[in-house]
N, C-alpha and C positions, 0 to 999 in steps of 0.2 A: 627792532628795538634792542638796545644793548642791555644785558643784565648788569646789575651792580658790580659783579665780579669782573666782567669784561671791561666795563667803563673804567674801573679803578686800574686794571692792568694796562689798558691803553694809555691812561693818564700817567701812570708810573713810567711807561716806556718813553713817553714824550719828555718827561723830566730827565730820564737817563740819557736821552739824546742831547739834551742841553748840557748835562754833566760831561758827556763825551766831548763836546766842543771845548769845554774848560780843560779837560785832560790834554787835548791836542794843543791848546794854547800854552799849557805848561811845558809840553815837549818842544814847541816852537821857541819858547823863551830860553830853554836850555841850549838849543842849537844856536840861537842868536848869540848867546853869551860865549859859546865856543867858536864863534866866527864861521859857522856853517850856514850861510845865508840861504843856500838852496834847500838844505834840509829843513831849515826853519820855514821857508816858503811852503814846502810840502805839507808841513803840519798846520800852518795857517790856513791853507786851502782845505785841509781835512777838517779843521774846526768849522770853516764856513759851510762845508758839506753837512756836518753834523747838525748845525743849526737849521739848515734846510730840512733835514729829516725830522727834527723836532717840530718844525712848523707844519710838516705834512700831517703829523699826528694831531696837532692843534687844530688844523683846518678840518680834518676828518671828524674829530669829535664835534666841532661846531656844526658841520654839515649834517651830522646825524642828530643834532638837537641837544647836544650835551655840552656842559661847561668844562673847559680845560682848567685845571687848578695847577698853578705854578708853585712848586716846592723849592726849598733850598737843598743843598747837597753838601757832601763832605768835600774837603780840600782835595784836589787832584795830587797825584804824585809829582813832585817837582825836581827830584834829584835823580840823575842817571849816571851810570858808570861810563857810558860811551853813547855815541850815536846808535850803534847797533843795539845796545841795551834799551834805548828809547823805542826803537822799532819792535823789538821783541816784546816789550810791555804793551805797545800798541796792538800787536797781533793778539796777545792775551786778552786785551780789552775787546777787540773785535769778536773774538770767540765767545766772550760773555754776551755781547750784543746778539750774536747768532743764537745762542741758547735762549735768550729772552724772547727773541722774535719767534722762534720755534714754539716756545711755551705759549705765546699769544695765539699762534695759529692753532695749537691744540685746543685751547679754550674755545676759540671761535668755531672750530670744527665740531667740538662736543656740543656746542649750543646751536649748531646749524645757522650761524649768523653769517649769511653769504656775502653781504656787503663788506664785512670786516675781512673775510678770507680773501676776497678779491683785492682789497686794499693791501693786505699783508703780503700777497704774492710778490709785489714790487720789492718789498724789503728783503724777502727771502733771496730773490735774484741779486739784489744789491749786496748782500752779505757774502755771496759767493765771490763777487768781484772784489770786495774789501779784503777778505782774507787772502785771496790770490795776490793782490797788489803787495800786501805786507810780506807774504811768503817770498815773493820774487825779490823784493828789496833786501830782505834778510839774507837770502841766498847770495845776492851780489855782495853784500857787506862781509859775509863770511869768506867769500872767494877773494876779495881784495885785502882783507885783514888790515894791515897797517901800511899798505902801499899808498903813500900820500898823493901820488899822481892820480891813481885810480879813484881815491876818495874825492879829490879835487874835481875830477871829471864827472862823477856821479852827483856831487853837490851842484855842479853847473847844470847838469841835466835836469835836476829837480827844481832849479830855480825858474824853469819855464812852465811849470804846472799851473794850470788855472782851473777855476770852477765855473761851469755854465749850467745853471739849473735846467732840468729836462722839461719842465712844463712850458 
């Protein structure tokens, strides 16, 4: 049985995951406007992945016998100085997601809520992957700086990214 505190925290995270999808859509829109279709695809796929994460929380709450409450959220950041700036902001966002997931795990551990700790383990592993992906892409963007050929190649590489749910 979930405490009111844990139920609210899980519901808040579900809504934050939906916000994350919006934030990545805003980044995709920036990239599309700058004619970086591969970078835009990367962020569109990321948005789809975040909606998937949100629905995992939705389903978990429902499976545990609790109602998921959908809230509104603030407008995502829409303006970026460069593609690299968008990726750096995305990494900062993912670090916030990691902090929030760790906080959820702390609550679940304190309350000895084993089903929730098992559920959250997947998200902890996922956050390691998310932060690593953004770190790697930022390192590549720093390395290539303003090399238009290298940016074109990375843009083309990211155009092939797809999302396949794990379930």
